C-alpha positions in Angstrom: 0.0 0.0 0.0 1.5 3.3 -1.1 -0.9 6.1 -0.3 1.6 8.6 0.9 0.0 12.0 1.1 2.9 14.3 2.2 4.1 15.2 -1.4 0.6 16.4 -2.4 0.0 18.7 0.5 1.8 21.8 -0.7 -0.1 21.7 -4.0 -3.4 21.0 -2.2 -2.9 24.0 0.2 -2.1 26.4 -2.7 -4.9 25.3 -5.0 -7.4 25.3 -2.2 -6.4 28.8 -1.2 -7.0 30.0 -4.8 -10.3 28.0 -5.1 -8.9 26.1 -8.1 -9.8 22.6 -9.0 -7.1 20.0 -10.0 -7.0 16.3 -10.8 -6.1 13.5 -8.5 -4.6 10.3 -9.9 -5.1 7.1 -7.9 -3.2 4.0 -9.0 -5.7 1.2 -8.8 -3.9 -1.8 -10.2 -0.5 -2.8 -11.5 1.0 -5.8 -13.3 4.6 -6.7 -14.1 7.4 -4.1 -13.4 6.1 -0.7 -12.3 7.6 2.2 -10.5 4.8 2.5 -8.0 2.2 0.1 -6.7 -1.5 0.2 -6.1 -2.6 3.1 -3.8 0.0 5.6 -5.0 -1.4 9.2 -5.5 -0.6 12.1 -7.8 -2.1 15.5 -8.1 -2.0 17.5 -11.3 -3.1 21.1 -12.2 -4.6 22.5 -15.4 -1.3 24.3 -15.9 0.7 21.1 -16.0 2.2 21.1 -12.5 2.2 17.9 -10.5 3.0 16.5 -7.1 3.8 12.9 -6.5 4.7 10.3 -9.1 2.9 7.3 -10.5 5.8 6.4 -12.8 9.4 7.4 -13.0 8.3 10.5 -14.9 7.8 8.7 -18.2 3.9 8.6 -18.1 3.2 11.9 -16.4 3.2 14.0 -19.5 0.5 11.9 -21.1 -1.4 11.7 -17.8 -1.3 15.5 -17.7 -3.3 15.7 -20.9 -6.0 13.3 -19.5 -6.0 15.4 -16.3 -6.7 18.6 -18.1 -9.8 17.0 -19.7 -11.0 15.7 -16.3 -10.5 19.2 -14.7 -12.4 20.9 -17.5 -15.3 18.4 -17.8 -15.5 17.3 -14.2 -16.0 13.7 -15.4 -13.6 11.1 -14.0 -12.0 8.5 -16.2 -9.8 5.4 -15.9 -6.6 5.4 -17.9 -4.7 2.2 -18.6 -1.0 1.9 -19.7 0.5 -1.4 -20.7 4.2 -1.3 -21.6 4.5 -5.1 -22.0 5.4 -6.1 -25.5 4.4 -4.5 -28.8 1.4 -2.5 -27.3 4.0 -0.1 -25.8 4.8 1.1 -29.4 1.2 1.8 -30.2 1.2 4.9 -27.9 4.6 5.9 -29.2 6.0 6.1 -25.7 8.6 3.4 -26.2 9.2 3.0 -22.5 10.2 -0.7 -22.4 9.2 -0.9 -18.7 7.4 -4.3 -19.1 4.5 -3.2 -16.8 0.9 -2.2 -16.8 -1.0 0.3 -14.7 -4.7 1.2 -14.3 -5.2 4.8 -13.0 -8.3 6.7 -12.0 -8.4 10.4 -12.6 -11.0 12.5 -10.8 -11.5 16.2 -10.3 -10.9 17.6 -6.8 -12.1 21.1 -6.2 -14.1 23.5 -4.0 -17.5 22.1 -5.1 -16.8 18.9 -3.1 -14.7 20.5 -0.4 -11.5 19.1 -1.9 -12.4 15.6 -0.9 -11.0 13.0 -0.4 -7.7 14.9 0.1 -9.1 17.2 2.7 -10.2 14.3 4.9 -6.8 12.6 4.5 -4.9 15.8 5.2 -6.8 16.2 8.5 -6.1 12.7 9.5 -2.4 13.1 8.7 -2.2 16.2 10.8 -3.7 14.4 13.7 -1.6 11.3 13.0 -4.9 9.3 12.9 -5.4 6.2 10.8 -8.2 6.4 8.3 -9.4 5.2 4.9 -11.5 6.6 2.0 -13.4 4.9 -0.7 -13.4 5.9 -4.5 -15.9 4.5 -6.9 -14.1 2.9 -9.9 -16.9 1.3 -11.8 -20.7 2.0 -11.7 -23.9 1.4 -13.6 -25.9 3.7 -11.3 -26.5 7.4 -12.0 -26.3 8.2 -8.3 -23.0 6.5 -7.8 -20.7 8.3 -10.3 -17.3 7.1 -11.4 -14.8 8.9 -9.2 -17.4 9.4 -6.4 -16.0 9.6 -2.9 -17.1 7.7 0.3 -15.8 8.9 3.7 -15.9 7.1 7.1 -18.4 9.5 8.5 -20.9 8.7 5.7 -20.0 11.8 3.8 -18.6 12.2 0.3 -20.1 12.3 -3.2 -20.5 8.6 -3.8 -24.0 8.0 -2.4 -22.9 4.7 -0.9 -23.7 4.2 2.7 -24.6 1.3 5.0 -22.8 -1.1 7.3 -21.0 -3.1 4.7 -19.4 0.0 3.2 -18.4 1.5 6.5 -17.1 -1.9 7.8 -14.9 -2.3 4.7 -13.5 1.2 5.3 -12.8 0.4 8.9 -11.0 -2.8 7.9 -8.9 -1.0 5.4 -8.1 1.5 8.1 -7.2 -1.0 10.7 -5.1 -3.3 8.4 -3.4 -0.5 6.4 -4.1 -2.4 3.2 -6.1 -1.5 0.2 -9.3 -3.4 -0.4 -12.0 -3.8 -3.1 -15.7 -3.9 -2.4 -18.3 -4.7 -5.0 -22.1 -4.7 -5.1 -23.6 -8.2 -5.1 -25.5 -7.3 -8.4 -22.3 -5.9 -10.0 -23.7 -2.4 -10.1 -20.6 -0.7 -8.6 -17.1 -1.3 -7.4 -15.3 0.6 -4.6 -11.6 1.1 -4.1 -10.8 1.4 -0.4 -7.6 3.4 0.2 -6.0 3.7 3.7 -3.6 6.5 4.5 0.0 5.7 5.2 1.0 7.5 8.4 4.6 8.7 8.4 7.1 7.3 10.9 7.9 9.3 13.9 11.6 9.8 14.7 13.0 11.1 18.0 16.5 12.7 17.9 18.2 13.0 21.3 20.8 15.6 20.8 20.5 18.7 18.8 24.1 19.3 17.7 25.1 20.4 14.2 25.2 16.9 12.9 21.5 16.4 13.8 20.4 19.0 11.2 21.1 16.8 8.1 19.3 13.9 9.8 16.2 16.0 10.2 16.5 17.2 6.6 16.8 13.7 5.1 14.0 12.4 7.3 11.7 15.4 6.4 12.2 14.7 2.7 10.8 11.2 3.3 7.7 12.8 5.0 8.7 11.6 8.5 7.7 13.5 11.6 10.8 14.4 13.6 11.0 15.6 17.2 14.4 16.9 18.5 15.2 17.0 22.2 18.2 18.6 24.0 18.8 20.0 27.4 21.1 22.7 26.0 19.1 25.8 25.2 21.5 27.0 22.6 20.9 23.9 20.6 17.2 23.2 21.2 15.8 26.0 19.0 13.3 25.7 16.2 15.3 28.1 14.1 18.0 25.5 13.6 15.5 22.8 12.8 12.9 24.4 10.5 11.8 21.0 9.1 11.3 19.2 12.4 7.8 18.8 13.7 8.8 19.7 17.2 12.0 20.9 19.0 11.7 20.3 22.7 14.1 21.8 25.3 14.4 19.4 28.3 15.5 20.4 31.8 17.9 17.5 31.8 18.5 14.2 29.8 17.0 12.3 32.8 13.7 14.2 32.3 13.2 12.8 28.8 10.0 10.9 29.6 8.6 14.1 31.1 8.8 16.1 28.0 7.8 13.6 25.2 5.5 10.5 25.0 8.1 7.9 24.2 5.5 5.3 23.1 4.5 7.6 20.2 7.8 7.0 18.3 8.9 4.4 15.8 12.6 5.1 16.1 15.1 7.2 18.1 18.7 8.1 17.7 20.9 9.1 20.7 23.5 11.6 19.5 24.3 14.2 22.2 28.1 13.6 22.0 28.1 13.7 25.8 28.7 10.4 27.6 26.7 11.2 30.7 23.7 12.6 28.7 23.7 9.5 26.4 23.7 7.3 29.4 20.7 9.0 30.9 18.9 8.8 27.6 19.6 5.1 27.2 18.5 4.3 30.7 15.1 5.9 30.0 14.9 4.2 26.6 15.6 0.8 28.1 12.3 1.1 30.0 10.4 2.4 27.0 9.1 0.4 24.0 10.5 2.2 21.0 11.5 -0.6 18.6 14.5 1.0 17.1 17.2 2.6 19.2 20.2 4.0 17.4 23.4 5.1 19.1 26.1 7.3 17.5 29.7 6.5 18.3 32.1 3.5 18.0 31.6 0.0 19.5 33.9 0.8 22.5 31.8 3.7 23.5 28.6 1.6 23.1 30.0 -1.1 25.5 31.0 1.5 28.1 27.5 2.9 28.0 26.0 -0.5 28.3 28.1 -1.3 31.3 26.8 1.9 32.9 23.3 0.6 32.5 24.1 -2.6 34.5 21.1 -4.9 34.5 19.0 -2.6 32.3 21.3 -3.2 29.4 19.6 -6.5 28.6 16.3 -4.7 28.0 17.9 -2.5 25.5 20.4 -4.7 23.5 17.8 -6.4 21.2 16.6 -3.0 20.0 20.0 -1.2 19.9 21.7 -0.3 16.7 25.2 0.8 17.5 27.1 2.1 15.8 24.0 3.6 14.2 23.7 3.7 10.4 24.4 1.5 7.3 28.0 1.2 6.3 27.7 3.4 3.2 31.1 5.1 3.6 31.9 8.8 4.1 32.7 10.8 7.2 30.9 14.1 6.4 27.9 14.9 8.6 25.6 14.5 5.5 27.0 11.1 4.8 26.5 9.9 8.3 23.0 11.3 8.3 22.2 9.5 5.1 23.5 6.2 6.6 21.4 6.8 9.7 18.1 7.5 7.8 18.8 4.7 5.4 19.2 2.1 8.2 16.0 3.3 9.9 14.1 3.3 6.6 15.2 -0.3 6.0 14.3 -1.3 9.5 10.8 0.3 9.3 10.2 -1.4 6.0 11.7 -4.6 7.3 14.1 -4.8 4.4 17.1 -7.2 4.5 20.3 -5.3 5.2 
């Protein structure tokens, strides 16, 4: 499931402020080798601007032409691309990607309150799981292609009832796309959950934490930075962080943030006593990934200082933190750290 909303938010905010409609592309199905998978989203304006990608850039130009028609007419349409074999040459695209994609394009504008993106954006801001439904096939006039179904019963799709709301709840809870069809074959609904971004906690706001925040923010992650040194813990230094939290001391970590809200944390204060205090608190918390900056000898010294609590931390501890990508610049180290966390969160083999 690939419904990542963050890349679309700036375009949504700008077009909404100007009361202009635009087109939303929803990747419904794929076959073979494709750049993105079902659930991916893309927004396109009448002027040819776009946010998000459904391919590596090779289909977006053609999609833009279809998007302009959808914006002008207000009528949704399904577009299919198949780059497997000789059919690829029929369109003159010559991509050779050996994959197929089915994409629904629908108009999003002020007349329907910019749904479903408005609902998804609110859920993302609240870090709240949700799912929306999009009608992809219909033989009913009151259930139009591209109609929207929301969890509160709202939307433009005129589909209600326990079965529809139950399917939306299941998509929300599992985080997986689903299909729901009418028993008589009158309509088909694509159920799309939102992908909530990971939450990363950085313990230490030194200069080398800045590129870690920048890399993580580019991935749409929500980053909180904590430091007990007032000169470091300032939002001016971390414009792309969600929060910058000054702590009275490293030992007061659990008093200033909810540790159970985070998916990963990196301890990088460059101060032995501070790192020890952070690790002691983290040993009692449930964050699944704990990264520690510094060499193995420093790690062992800190673990010795934890005494019996070290055993609670070792299975989750990644130290030295980061993949062995090479390079000693702060940006190289930041890239290695974010790459390792990304692999861990996606359960990739490393």
